[in-house]
TIVEX-504855 format. One line per field, with one value per residue: residue number from 0; residue in three letters; x, y, z of N, C-alpha, C, O in turn. Coordinates in Angstrom, 1 decimal. Last residue first. Layout:
pos: c(NUM; ...) $
code: c(Ala; ...) $
n.c1: c(X; ...) $
n.c2: c(Y; ...) $
n.c3: c(Z; ...) $
ca.c1: c(X; ...) $
ca.c2: c(Y; ...) $
ca.c3: c(Z; ...) $
c.c1: c(X; ...) $
c.c2: c(Y; ...) $
c.c3: c(Z; ...) $
o.c1: c(X; ...) $
o.c2: c(Y; ...) $
o.c3: c(Z; ...) $
***
This chain:
pos: c(112; 111; 110; 109; 108; 107; 106; 105; 104; 103; 102; 101; 100; 99; 98; 97; 96; 95; 94; 93; 92; 91; 90; 89; 88; 87; 86; 85; 84; 83; 82; 81; 80; 79; 78; 77; 76; 75; 74; 73; 72; 71; 70; 69; 68; 67; 66; 65; 64; 63; 62; 61; 60; 59; 58; 57; 56; 55; 54; 53; 52; 51; 50; 49; 48; 47; 46; 45; 44; 43; 42; 41; 40; 39; 38; 37; 36; 35; 34; 33; 32; 31; 30; 29; 28; 27; 26; 25; 24; 23; 22; 21; 20; 19; 18; 17; 16; 15; 14; 13; 12; 11; 10; 9; 8; 7; 6; 5; 4; 3; 2; 1; 0) $
code: c(Lys; Leu; Leu; Arg; Glu; Val; Tyr; Ala; Trp; Cys; Thr; Leu; Gly; Ser; Lys; Leu; Pro; Val; Glu; Ile; Arg; Glu; Tyr; Asp; Asp; Val; Glu; Tyr; Ser; Asp; Ala; Gln; Arg; Leu; Glu; Asp; Asp; Ser; Ile; Asp; Phe; Val; Thr; Gly; Ala; Val; Glu; Glu; Cys; Val; Ser; Glu; Ser; Arg; Arg; Leu; Ile; Pro; His; His; Thr; Gln; Gly; Ser; Ser; Ala; Leu; Val; Ala; Pro; Asp; Thr; Ile; Glu; Val; Leu; Glu; Leu; Lys; Phe; Gly; Ile; Ile; Ala; Asp; Ser; Ile; Gly; Glu; Leu; His; Arg; Gly; Phe; Thr; Asp; Leu; Gln; Val; Gln; Pro; Leu; Gln; Leu; Thr; Gly; Tyr; Ser; Phe; Leu; Lys; Pro; Met) $
n.c1: c(71.9; 74.4; 75.9; 76.6; 78.6; 81.6; 84.5; 87.7; 91.4; 93.5; 96.1; 97.5; 97.2; 95.7; 93.3; 93.1; 91.5; 90.0; 88.5; 85.5; 82.7; 79.6; 76.4; 74.2; 74.4; 77.1; 80.0; 81.2; 82.4; 84.3; 85.9; 87.0; 88.4; 90.5; 91.7; 92.9; 94.8; 95.2; 95.5; 95.9; 93.5; 92.9; 89.9; 88.5; 86.3; 85.5; 84.8; 84.2; 85.4; 83.6; 80.3; 78.4; 79.8; 78.8; 78.4; 79.1; 77.3; 76.8; 73.9; 71.4; 71.2; 73.8; 75.6; 77.6; 76.9; 73.8; 73.6; 75.1; 73.2; 70.8; 70.4; 69.5; 70.2; 69.9; 72.4; 73.4; 76.4; 79.0; 80.5; 83.3; 85.4; 88.0; 88.7; 91.3; 93.1; 94.9; 96.0; 95.3; 95.0; 92.3; 91.9; 90.7; 88.8; 87.4; 84.6; 84.7; 86.9; 85.6; 83.1; 84.5; 85.8; 84.9; 85.6; 83.5; 81.6; 83.3; 85.3; 88.4; 90.2; 92.6; 95.3; 96.8; 100.2) $
n.c2: c(6.5; 6.2; 8.2; 11.6; 13.6; 14.2; 15.7; 14.4; 14.2; 13.4; 13.2; 14.9; 15.4; 17.5; 16.7; 14.1; 11.3; 10.9; 9.5; 10.7; 11.5; 12.4; 14.3; 14.5; 14.9; 17.8; 18.9; 19.1; 16.6; 16.6; 18.7; 17.5; 15.5; 17.5; 18.5; 16.3; 16.0; 19.0; 19.9; 21.8; 22.1; 22.9; 24.2; 23.9; 23.1; 20.0; 18.6; 16.0; 13.7; 11.8; 12.0; 11.6; 12.4; 12.4; 15.6; 17.7; 20.5; 23.6; 24.2; 26.6; 28.6; 30.2; 30.7; 29.1; 29.2; 28.8; 26.2; 24.7; 24.9; 23.9; 21.9; 22.1; 22.7; 21.3; 21.3; 21.5; 20.4; 19.8; 16.6; 14.7; 14.3; 15.6; 18.6; 20.8; 23.6; 26.0; 25.7; 27.3; 28.1; 28.9; 30.7; 28.9; 27.0; 25.4; 26.3; 29.1; 29.9; 28.6; 30.1; 32.5; 32.1; 29.4; 26.8; 25.1; 25.7; 24.2; 22.6; 21.4; 18.6; 18.2; 15.9; 15.4; 14.5) $
n.c3: c(23.0; 20.7; 19.7; 20.4; 18.3; 19.9; 21.2; 21.0; 21.4; 18.7; 16.6; 13.8; 11.0; 10.4; 10.5; 12.9; 14.5; 17.7; 20.3; 21.9; 23.9; 23.2; 23.8; 25.0; 27.8; 27.7; 29.1; 31.7; 32.3; 30.1; 31.1; 33.6; 32.2; 31.4; 33.4; 34.5; 32.5; 30.9; 27.3; 24.4; 21.9; 18.7; 17.1; 13.9; 11.1; 9.5; 6.2; 3.7; 2.6; 3.0; 3.5; 5.5; 8.7; 12.1; 13.6; 16.4; 17.2; 18.7; 20.7; 21.8; 23.6; 25.3; 27.5; 28.7; 31.2; 31.1; 30.0; 31.7; 34.1; 32.8; 29.8; 27.2; 24.0; 20.8; 18.4; 14.9; 12.9; 10.8; 9.9; 9.1; 7.7; 9.9; 11.7; 11.9; 13.6; 15.3; 18.6; 21.9; 25.3; 27.7; 30.8; 33.8; 34.9; 33.3; 33.1; 33.2; 31.4; 28.9; 28.8; 28.3; 25.7; 23.8; 23.0; 23.8; 21.7; 19.2; 18.7; 19.8; 20.9; 23.0; 24.3; 27.5; 28.1) $
ca.c1: c(71.7; 73.4; 75.1; 76.3; 77.0; 80.8; 83.0; 86.7; 89.9; 93.1; 95.1; 97.5; 97.9; 97.2; 93.6; 92.7; 92.4; 89.9; 89.7; 86.2; 84.3; 80.5; 77.9; 74.1; 74.6; 75.7; 79.3; 80.6; 81.4; 83.3; 85.2; 86.1; 87.5; 89.8; 90.7; 91.8; 93.8; 95.6; 94.8; 96.7; 94.1; 93.3; 91.1; 88.3; 87.4; 85.0; 85.6; 83.8; 86.0; 85.1; 81.5; 78.6; 79.3; 79.6; 77.8; 79.7; 77.6; 77.2; 75.4; 71.8; 70.3; 73.3; 74.6; 77.5; 78.0; 74.3; 73.2; 75.8; 74.8; 70.9; 71.2; 68.6; 70.9; 69.4; 71.5; 73.2; 74.9; 78.4; 79.6; 82.1; 84.6; 87.6; 88.4; 90.1; 93.2; 93.9; 96.3; 95.4; 95.6; 93.1; 91.9; 91.7; 89.4; 88.8; 84.9; 83.8; 86.9; 86.7; 83.1; 83.7; 86.4; 84.4; 86.5; 84.6; 81.5; 82.1; 84.7; 87.0; 89.8; 91.3; 94.8; 95.9; 99.2) $
ca.c2: c(7.3; 5.3; 7.5; 10.1; 12.9; 14.1; 15.4; 15.4; 13.7; 14.0; 12.4; 14.9; 14.2; 17.8; 17.1; 15.5; 12.0; 11.2; 9.9; 9.8; 11.9; 11.4; 14.1; 14.2; 13.5; 17.1; 18.1; 20.2; 17.2; 15.6; 18.9; 18.8; 15.3; 16.4; 19.3; 16.8; 14.9; 18.1; 20.2; 20.9; 22.5; 22.0; 24.4; 24.1; 23.6; 21.0; 18.8; 17.1; 15.0; 11.5; 12.3; 10.5; 12.8; 11.8; 14.2; 16.8; 19.1; 22.8; 24.4; 25.4; 27.4; 29.7; 31.7; 29.4; 29.5; 29.9; 27.4; 24.8; 25.1; 25.1; 21.9; 22.4; 22.5; 22.0; 20.3; 22.1; 20.7; 20.5; 17.9; 14.9; 13.2; 15.3; 17.2; 20.5; 22.3; 25.7; 25.8; 26.4; 28.5; 27.9; 30.5; 29.5; 28.2; 25.0; 25.0; 28.3; 30.2; 28.0; 28.5; 32.3; 32.3; 30.6; 27.8; 25.2; 26.5; 25.0; 23.2; 21.8; 19.4; 18.0; 16.9; 15.1; 15.7) $
ca.c3: c(24.2; 21.5; 18.7; 20.9; 18.5; 18.7; 21.5; 20.3; 22.0; 20.1; 17.1; 14.9; 11.4; 10.5; 9.2; 12.4; 13.6; 16.4; 19.8; 21.3; 23.8; 23.6; 23.0; 23.6; 27.3; 28.0; 27.9; 31.0; 33.2; 30.3; 30.0; 33.8; 33.1; 30.5; 32.7; 35.4; 32.6; 31.9; 28.6; 25.4; 23.1; 19.4; 17.7; 15.3; 11.6; 10.5; 7.3; 4.7; 2.4; 3.9; 2.7; 4.3; 7.4; 11.0; 13.3; 15.2; 17.4; 17.6; 20.7; 20.8; 23.7; 23.9; 26.9; 27.1; 30.8; 31.9; 29.3; 30.5; 34.1; 33.2; 31.0; 28.3; 25.3; 22.0; 19.3; 16.3; 13.2; 12.1; 9.4; 10.0; 7.9; 8.5; 11.7; 11.4; 12.9; 14.5; 17.4; 21.1; 24.2; 27.0; 29.2; 33.0; 35.7; 33.7; 33.2; 33.9; 32.8; 29.6; 29.2; 29.6; 27.0; 24.0; 22.6; 24.5; 23.0; 19.7; 17.5; 20.1; 19.6; 22.9; 23.3; 26.4; 28.3) $
c.c1: c(70.8; 73.1; 73.9; 75.5; 77.3; 79.4; 82.3; 85.4; 89.0; 91.8; 94.7; 96.2; 97.8; 97.9; 95.3; 93.5; 92.1; 91.2; 89.5; 87.4; 84.7; 81.8; 78.5; 75.5; 74.4; 75.6; 78.1; 79.4; 80.5; 82.2; 84.1; 85.0; 86.4; 88.4; 89.9; 91.0; 92.7; 94.5; 95.4; 96.0; 94.9; 94.0; 91.5; 89.8; 87.2; 86.3; 85.0; 84.7; 85.3; 85.8; 82.8; 80.0; 79.2; 78.9; 78.6; 78.9; 78.3; 77.6; 75.7; 73.2; 70.8; 72.2; 74.0; 76.7; 78.1; 75.9; 73.7; 75.2; 75.2; 72.4; 71.4; 69.2; 69.8; 69.9; 71.1; 72.2; 74.6; 76.9; 79.0; 81.5; 83.3; 86.5; 87.8; 90.0; 91.7; 94.0; 95.1; 95.9; 95.6; 93.8; 92.8; 91.2; 90.5; 89.4; 86.5; 84.0; 86.0; 87.1; 84.3; 83.4; 85.7; 85.2; 86.0; 85.9; 82.6; 82.3; 83.6; 86.7; 88.5; 91.0; 93.3; 95.4; 98.2) $
c.c2: c(6.6; 6.1; 6.6; 9.4; 11.6; 13.5; 15.4; 14.8; 14.9; 13.5; 12.9; 13.7; 13.9; 16.6; 17.1; 15.4; 13.1; 11.7; 9.9; 10.5; 10.6; 11.6; 12.9; 14.0; 13.4; 15.7; 17.6; 19.8; 18.3; 16.0; 18.0; 18.9; 16.4; 16.1; 18.5; 17.6; 15.4; 17.3; 19.0; 21.0; 21.4; 22.6; 23.3; 24.5; 23.9; 21.8; 20.0; 17.4; 16.3; 12.9; 12.4; 10.9; 11.6; 12.1; 13.5; 15.6; 18.5; 21.4; 23.2; 25.5; 26.3; 28.4; 31.4; 30.7; 29.7; 30.2; 28.7; 25.9; 25.5; 25.7; 23.3; 22.4; 22.9; 21.7; 21.5; 21.2; 21.1; 20.6; 18.5; 16.4; 13.3; 14.0; 16.8; 19.1; 22.0; 24.2; 25.5; 26.7; 27.1; 28.6; 29.6; 29.6; 28.8; 25.9; 24.6; 26.9; 29.3; 28.4; 28.0; 30.9; 32.2; 30.9; 29.2; 26.2; 26.3; 25.8; 24.1; 22.9; 19.9; 19.1; 17.0; 16.2; 15.4) $
c.c3: c(25.2; 22.8; 19.5; 20.0; 19.1; 19.2; 20.2; 20.8; 21.3; 20.3; 18.5; 15.5; 13.0; 10.7; 9.2; 11.2; 13.1; 15.6; 18.2; 20.9; 23.1; 23.2; 23.8; 22.9; 25.9; 27.5; 28.3; 29.7; 32.4; 31.2; 29.9; 32.3; 33.4; 31.2; 31.7; 34.3; 33.5; 31.9; 29.4; 26.8; 23.9; 20.7; 18.5; 15.8; 13.0; 11.0; 8.2; 5.8; 3.2; 3.7; 3.4; 3.5; 6.4; 9.8; 12.0; 15.1; 16.2; 18.1; 19.3; 20.7; 22.9; 24.2; 25.7; 26.8; 29.4; 31.6; 30.0; 29.8; 32.7; 33.4; 31.7; 29.7; 26.4; 23.2; 20.4; 17.2; 14.5; 12.0; 10.8; 9.4; 8.8; 8.6; 10.4; 11.4; 12.4; 13.9; 16.5; 19.7; 23.1; 25.7; 28.6; 31.5; 35.2; 34.5; 33.7; 34.3; 33.6; 30.9; 29.5; 29.9; 28.4; 25.6; 23.1; 24.0; 23.8; 20.8; 17.9; 18.9; 19.9; 21.8; 23.3; 25.6; 27.1) $
o.c1: c(70.6; 74.0; 72.7; 74.6; 77.9; 79.2; 82.2; 85.2; 89.4; 91.1; 95.5; 95.4; 98.1; 99.1; 95.9; 94.2; 90.9; 91.9; 88.9; 87.6; 84.4; 82.0; 78.1; 75.6; 74.3; 76.6; 78.1; 78.4; 79.3; 81.1; 83.0; 83.8; 85.2; 87.4; 88.8; 89.8; 91.6; 93.4; 96.0; 95.9; 94.5; 94.9; 90.7; 90.7; 86.1; 87.3; 84.2; 85.2; 85.9; 86.6; 82.9; 80.6; 80.0; 77.6; 78.9; 78.8; 77.9; 78.1; 75.0; 73.8; 70.6; 72.5; 73.6; 77.1; 78.9; 76.2; 73.9; 75.9; 75.6; 72.7; 72.2; 68.7; 69.2; 70.1; 71.9; 71.3; 75.5; 76.4; 78.7; 82.1; 82.6; 86.6; 87.0; 91.0; 90.9; 95.2; 94.2; 96.3; 95.9; 93.3; 94.0; 90.4; 91.2; 90.6; 86.7; 83.8; 86.5; 87.5; 84.4; 83.3; 86.3; 85.2; 86.7; 86.9; 82.9; 83.3; 83.0; 87.5; 87.6; 91.6; 92.7; 95.2; 98.6) $
o.c2: c(7.1; 6.4; 6.3; 9.9; 10.7; 12.9; 16.4; 13.6; 16.1; 12.6; 12.8; 13.4; 12.7; 16.6; 16.8; 14.5; 13.3; 12.6; 9.0; 11.7; 9.5; 12.0; 12.5; 13.7; 12.3; 15.3; 16.8; 20.3; 18.3; 15.6; 18.4; 19.2; 16.2; 16.6; 18.9; 17.4; 15.0; 17.6; 18.2; 22.2; 20.3; 23.5; 22.7; 25.0; 24.2; 21.1; 20.7; 16.4; 17.4; 13.2; 13.1; 10.0; 10.6; 12.1; 14.2; 14.8; 18.9; 21.1; 22.2; 26.5; 25.1; 27.4; 32.3; 31.6; 30.6; 31.4; 29.7; 26.6; 26.7; 26.8; 24.0; 23.0; 23.9; 20.5; 22.5; 20.4; 21.2; 20.8; 17.7; 17.1; 12.4; 13.0; 17.5; 18.4; 22.8; 23.8; 24.7; 27.8; 26.0; 29.6; 29.5; 28.9; 29.4; 25.8; 23.5; 26.3; 28.7; 27.5; 27.0; 30.4; 31.7; 30.0; 30.2; 26.3; 27.2; 26.6; 24.8; 23.6; 19.2; 20.2; 15.9; 17.3; 15.2) $
o.c3: c(26.3; 23.6; 19.1; 19.5; 18.6; 20.2; 19.4; 20.9; 21.1; 19.6; 19.4; 14.6; 13.4; 10.7; 8.2; 10.9; 12.9; 16.1; 17.7; 20.9; 23.5; 22.0; 24.9; 21.7; 25.4; 26.8; 29.3; 29.5; 32.6; 30.8; 29.5; 32.3; 33.5; 30.7; 31.3; 34.2; 33.3; 31.4; 28.9; 27.3; 23.9; 20.6; 19.1; 15.1; 13.5; 11.3; 7.7; 6.4; 3.2; 4.6; 4.4; 2.9; 6.6; 9.7; 11.1; 16.0; 15.1; 19.2; 19.0; 20.6; 23.3; 24.8; 25.0; 26.0; 29.0; 31.7; 29.3; 29.2; 32.6; 32.9; 31.1; 30.6; 26.2; 23.5; 20.8; 16.7; 15.3; 10.9; 11.8; 8.6; 9.2; 9.4; 9.8; 11.2; 12.5; 13.7; 17.0; 19.5; 23.6; 25.2; 28.9; 31.0; 35.9; 34.9; 34.3; 35.4; 34.6; 31.7; 30.3; 31.1; 29.3; 26.5; 22.7; 24.6; 24.5; 20.8; 17.0; 18.3; 20.4; 21.7; 23.5; 26.1; 25.9) $
***
């Protein structure tokens, strides 16, 4: 079962219902070596679900000590594909190590667009 680290709108109950058809339960964790910034969202479906014109985005930090808190969710392979469909082109999904020692998927800033 895939693990997904969320630090932004995938933690919102309405986004979870719209994306996965259910509420997710997870555990707190953090990603190290990244910082949180904002990206403007223009996709109408994503805007309707989140209600936000700007979403958080993980950008690599110059400091290996910088960390961003979030939640780790256990999801199915189908739900991981649904999360891929929800995220706009500014994001890419990569495997990342977390502060706890877990390795999971996270959406970070796409470096090459």
